[in-house]
C-alpha positions, 0 to 999 in steps of 0.5 A: 746380391746385386751391387745396388742392393748391396750398397743400399743395405750398407747405407741402411746399416749406416743410418741405423748405426747413427740413429740407434747407436747403442742398439744397432749391430753395426755400432762396432763397425761404425766406431772402428770406421769413425776412429780410422777416418779421424786419424787419416783426416788428422794426418794432413794426407787428405788431398780433398775434403771429399776423400774423408767422407768416402774413406769413412764409408768404404771403411764402414762397409769393409768392417760390415762386409769383410770385403776390401771395397777397392775390389768393386 
């Protein structure tokens, strides 16, 4: 699977988790990523607001694929 296809697939899973939270297979990944992102954002460690969104996406990707997103 190419990176572009994989990114599109992760994005589609994220959109589905948002649109259909109770029927999406990605609901658990969404909840885990949201909780960790909220903790990070509330910790005062955020140096730039864009880091919060990026962190959420990378956590969601990690929970969905089981791979560390930093290894790209």
